[in-house]
N, C-alpha and C positions, 0 to 999 in steps of 0.2 A: 349557637351551633357548636357541637363538640366534634372537632376535627383532629383525630389523633394520627392518622397516617394517610398520606396521599401519594400515589405514584403512578407512573405510566409503565405498563409492562405488557408484552405480547400484543401490542397494538390496541389495548383497551384501558379504560380508567378503573382503578381499584380504590375504593374508599372504605376504610376500616369502620368508621362510625360517623354517621352524618344524620343529625336530627332532621325530621321532615321540614322542607321549605317549599313554598308554593310557587307555581308559575314561572315567570321569567327570572325571578331572583335566583333560583337554584341553577337555571341554565346559564345565566351570566356568570355566576360564581364558578361553575365547572369550566366554562370557557376560559375564564381568567386563570384558573389553576393550570389548565393545559398549557396555555401560553407561558405562564411563569416557569413551568418545569420542562419546557421543550428541550433545552440543552444545559440550562444553568442549574444551580443548586436547588434541590427540592426538599420536601419535608422528610422523605425516606426513600430508600431504594427497594429493589425487589430481587429476590432470588427465585428463579423459576423452579417449580416443583416437578418439572418434567424429568422422567427417568426413561432413557431410551432402552428399547429391548435389545437383545443380543444381535450383533451384526458383525461379521468377520473383521478383525483388525489385523489379519495376517496379510502379507504381501501377495499380490496376484502372481500365480506361477508364470515363469518366463515363456512358456509355450502358449499362453493365453492370447487371444486375438487383440487384446488391448495393446500388445507390444508388437504388432505385426510389422515386419520389415518389408519395404517395397520390393517388388520384383525387378529383375534386371541386373546385369553385371555392374557392380560399383554404383548402384543407384543411391542418390543422396537420401539420408535419413536424419532423424532428430532435428528437423528444420525448426528454427525459431527466429523471431525478429525482436528488436528493441529499438527505442528511439536512438538516433545517431548523432544528434546535435543538441543545442540548448533550446531551440524554439520550435522543433517539430517539423522541420523541412528535410529531414534525413532519417534513414533507417539503417540499422546494421542487420544484415541477413547472415545467419550462421547455420552450418549443417556439417554432417560427418559423412565421409566415404570410408569404406573399410578395406577394399582390395588394393587400391592405389590412390595416389592423391587426386588425379583427374583435374579438370579445369577448375580453378578458383575464380569463377566469374559469374556474374548475374546479368542476364538479359531481361530488360523490362520495358514497359510502355503503358499507355493509357487505354489501349484496345486489346481485347482478348485475342490471343494467338498472333499478335502483331508486336514483336519485340524489336524495336528500332534502336534502343539505347543499351549500352553495356558498361558495367562497372567491374573493375578488377579488385580481387581480394587477396588475402594472405592465408597460408596454411601452416598449421602447427600440430604437434602431438606431444604426448607425455607418457611417462611410465610411473607407476606407483607399485612398488614392491614387485609382485609377479604379474602385474597387469600392464599391458601396452594398449594405449588408446588407438582408435582409428585416426584418420586424417581430418583434422578439425579446421573448417573454413570460416573466415569472418570477412564479410564484404560490405563496405560502406557505400550506400547510394545516397547522394546528396543533391541539392538543387531542385528538390521536388516542389510541386505546387501544393498549396493548402487545399484541404477539403476535396481531394481527388482520389479516385480509385485507380490503383496501379496493379498491373499483372506482372508477374515475374517468373522466370524459368531458370532452373539450375540443373547441372548435370549434362552429360553428353549423349548424343545419339538417341537410341530407343530407351535408354535409362533416364532420360531427362524428366524432370517433374515440374509442374506448374502450380503456382499459388497466386494469391492476391492480397493486397492490404489497402486500407483507406487512410489517407493522411488526415490529421486533425484540422479543424478550422484555424484560421489565423489567430494568433494571440490577441485576445481582446477581453475586456472586463465582463462583457455579457455573452461570451461564447459558451453555449450550452454543450455539455459533454458528460458522458457516463463512464465512471471508473468501476472496475471490480476490485475486490480486495480478498486475497487468500493468503494463508500462512501455513507452514508445517504440513505440506501436502502429502509427501510420501507416495506410495504406489500400492495401496490396498484397494479393496472393493469400496471402502468408504471414500478413498481418494478419488476413485473413478466417478462415484456418485456426485461428489462436490464439483468435479470438473464438468460433468455433463449438465448439472444444474446451472453452473455459471454460464455455460455457453448458450443457455436459453434466456439469460437475464437481460440481454441487450447491452451488456458492457462493451465498451469500445477499446479500452486499454486496461490491462490487469496490473495492479500494484501488488507485487509479491513480497511479503515481509519475512522471508528467510526460511531455512530448512527445506531443502528441495527433495533430494532423492532418498535420504537416509541410507545411502550406500555404506556409510561408516558403521552401521549396525551389523554388517556382515563380516565374516572372517577376512582379515587382510584388507578391509575396506573395499570390497569387491567392486571393481570398476564396471563390471557388466551391469550392475544395478544403476550406474549412471547412464549407461546406454539405454536400458529399458525405460528409465524415467523420461529420457529425451523423446523416445518413441511415444510414450503415454501422452505427453502434453502437446505433441506436434499438432494435433487436430485443432487446437486453439492458438498455440504460440506461433504457428507459421502464418497466421492470418491477421494477428493483431499484436502490438507490442506488449511484451511482459517487461515490467520495470523491476529490476532485480535488487534485492536486499540479501545480504548474507546472514546466516544464523550459525549457531554453534555446531551443527552437523556439517557445515562446509569447512570447518577448521582443519580437520583431518591431520592433526599433529601426532605422528606415530614414530617416535624415536626408537621404539622396540623393533620396528621394521626398517629402520634406516631412513625414514621419511620425516624430515624436519622442516620442510617448506609448507607453511600454513596456507590454506585455501588453494592448494595446488590444482586440484581438479576443477574447481569453480573458475579460477582465473584463466585456465586454458579453454574451457568450454563456453564461457559466457562473457560477452563483451559489454562494456558500458561506456557511455559518452563522457567520461570523467574529465577529459582535457577541455571539453567545451565549457565547463563551469570552473576552469582553473584549479581543479583538484589535482593532487599529486598521487592519488591512488584510485584504482577502479572500484574500491570498496565504499567510498563516499563521494557523492556527486549530486548534481541538481539538474533538473530540466524544467522547462516551461511548456505547458501543453494546454491549449484552449485558454481557459480563464484560471488555470491553476499553476502555482509555483510549487514544485515537489522537491523536497530535500531528502536524500537517502543517507542515513548514518550507519556506521558499523559499530555494533555493540561490543565486538571482540577485537577491536583495534584500539591502540592508545587514544584517549580522548581528553585526558586531564589537561590542565593549563599548560600552554606553550608547546603542546604536541602538534603535529601537522593537521590532524583532524580538527582540533580546537581552533587553530588559526584560520583554517579554511571556513569553518562554520561561521565564525565571527564575521568574516568578510562577506560570505554569501548572504547572510541575513541582512546586511547593509545594502546588498544589491537588489533585494526584493522590491519591486515596484507595484504596490497594491492598486495603483491607478490602472495598470495593465493586467496584472494577474492578482485579483483580489483574494483568491482562495490559497492560503498558505498551509500546505500539508507536509507533515514529516513522517518518514518511514524508518523503523528500526526493528530489531528483533526482540530484545529483552524489554518487557514493559516497565515503565516507570511507576505505575500504580497497578497493584495486583493483590487481590484478597483471596488468592488460592494458595494452599499449602505448597503446591508445586512451584518451584522457582521463586518462592517468596523473597522479596527484597533484593533480587539479583540485579535489578535496574537502579538501585538506590545510588550507586556511585555516579552514574550518568545523570540522574536527576539532580544530584547536588551540584554538578558542573553546569548543566545546560538549562535547567528549568527556568532560571531567572531570565534567560534570553527568550525562551518560549513565551513568557508573560510579557516581556518588554515589547516584543514584536507582534504580539497578539496572534499567535499561531492558531489556526482554526481547529485543527484536529491532529492527533498523533496516533498512527496505527502501528501496532506491534504484534508479535506472535509469541513463540516460545512456550507459553502455557496452553495446553491442549484443551481449551475451553473458550467460551465467549464472555467478555465483560466490557461494559461501558461505564465511564465515570460521568459525574457532573463536571462543570467548570470549577476546578479547585486548584489551589497551589499550596506549596509548603516552603515558599522562598524565604520566609522569616525565621525558619528553624536553624539553630546552631547548637552546639553542645553545651552552651552556657545559658541560653534563653529558655524560657518555659513554653515557648510557642512551638510545641513539637507535633501538633496535629495539622493536617491539611484544612484549609478554610475556604469558603466560597470566594471565587475571584473571577469577576466578569471578563477580565483580560486573559484568563488562562485558556488553554485548549481543552477540548474533550479528549480523553485518553480511551482508546478502543483496542482491546486485545482480540485478535482473530486467529489464534493458533490452533484452529479447530478444523484444519483441512482434511484430516482423516488418516494420518500415518499409523504405522504398525505399533507404536508405543501406547496407543489407546488414549482414552479421555482422562483429563485431570478433574476428577469429581470431588476433590476435597476442599471445597470452599470453606472458609472459616465460618463457624456457626453464626456469630454475630457479624452481620454485614456492616462494613465501615460506612460512615456517613458520606464519604466521597463516591461510593459505588452506587450507580443508578440501576443497573440491570446485569444479571449474570446467569449463565446456564452452561452446563457441561454437556455439549452436544456438538456434532459435526455440522459444518455449514460454510457459507461465504457471505460477503457483504457487497453491496453496491452503493455508490455515491453518485447521485445525479445532480450535477451543477446546473441550475436553471438560469441564473443570471448573476449579477454582481452581489446581490443581497441574499439570495435564498438557495438552498440545496436540500434535496431529499435523500435521506439515508435509510437503508434497510439491511437488517441481518436476517438471513434465510437459513432455516434449519433443514438438514437432511433427515427426514423422519422415515427411517427404514426405506430409503430409496425415493421418497417423495419430497417435493419442494414445498416447504411450509414457511411463509413469511412470519417472523416473530417480533423482532424489535424494529420500531419505526421512529424516525425523528426528523423534524424540520430544523435544519441548521440556518441560523442567521449569521451572515458574514461578520467577522470580528471588526473589520476595517470600515465597511460601508454601513452595515445595519446599526452599529453602535453610535453613529454620528448622523442623526437626521438632518442637522444643519448642512453637513457636507453634501448629502444627497440632494437636498433642496437647491443648494447653490449650483451644483453640477447640472441638475435638470433644467434650471432656468438660465444657465450660463451667467449667473451673477458672479462678480469678482469676490474673491475671499478677502478677509481683513488684511492678510499679508500682501495680497496683490494690490489692494488699494494704497497701502502705505508705500509699497515699492514705486508706484506710479505717481502718487500725489502727496508723498510724505511731507514735502516742504510746505505745501499749501495747508495741509491738515494741521501742521505744527503752528501755523500762523493764525489759525482760527482762535477767537477769544474764548 
């Protein structure tokens, strides 16, 4: 058999050259290769030949119905929710009122139109050069029951608005759950297509990997484009948690305008449960949801040794309990592995600091944005590289995560189509198109991953993968002992150590 190139791309097998083989032998070989290349290192990667046709990359006009403002005096707008605690029994409800503060409270309950419980929130606002925000409300609802649908109401009188959300199942290693992943969304027609497709995907919580509104691309960082973006995403974000990661477009450092507080708009508009994970900053934090432990990092905050983010991540990784949350997922903005000319090597500094921890703790996957294209890696690491060694290339590493770039949400800057002509060995699949991803956690051992392209407004599934959990699937003995409730070697020695030592 002459096998020169094998890869999985666009959901089908591609074989460059394979001499004829008969019957079951060929089928078994193909099955073996599919399993071999599911997420680990394969014989070669694939660059999609797809070239999308023209589709507007300009922002949607402000008078478009996508940005509709609800009727009624001082009616709440830009409603969004996020997880409000460490384990998924709380949500933070946020919204904006424009005419006056109004009540900063949320009425809620488990029956529609029957709101028996009330939570009190806080109100803030901010100015950025010549822009003054509306009144921004954040209200924590805690003590919720798992796997329960809650209805909630905000606003006063005839201007009140009603929404609902579903709490996750209790934290458990076999809790099934579906996450969506979007990055670099913006507010173009492509952005709207991505959002609409995601809302049809069955995703229960969205993992957002940074670069939200792109308001900083406007003169004086026009805050009106923050308001319009809040209206755009409300139809999803008011009904399910969006887990926030910051990107470079949230920095908004403008000393020329007298604005030197970084992340000013983001920190006023979006709340995160950072204190629940003992973080000192809203920009990096962790949550547990269903069977996943999700860690959010800030690419644009100090992260080198001895900084607050470095200290926090080291402690948080030690807190991860794979017996309860087997899926360990990390979110960031700048990708650590990227074969696109756009933002090439911008994640290298963070890789040099954190990659060894990702391998040590067997992180399952790392999602990033920043590059306006899609790319997925094999399980590789470059932890042996330093300036004096000759080991300067990434190598296959079964303990390493899969790195996935999903900066293809649809923003006004357009696609990053300049992939390097020679695809690196670590790169499994890449395509310059708009889209979103979904991750379906099935149980403690397996998850299904999909990347879906927006093909001129149509939803087209392209990249598919079965993930085997790094903690459970890599140790068949551990699974067998758990299944049959046999004691582990450590457990036997703890209980019968003296007797075992006395045996001849």
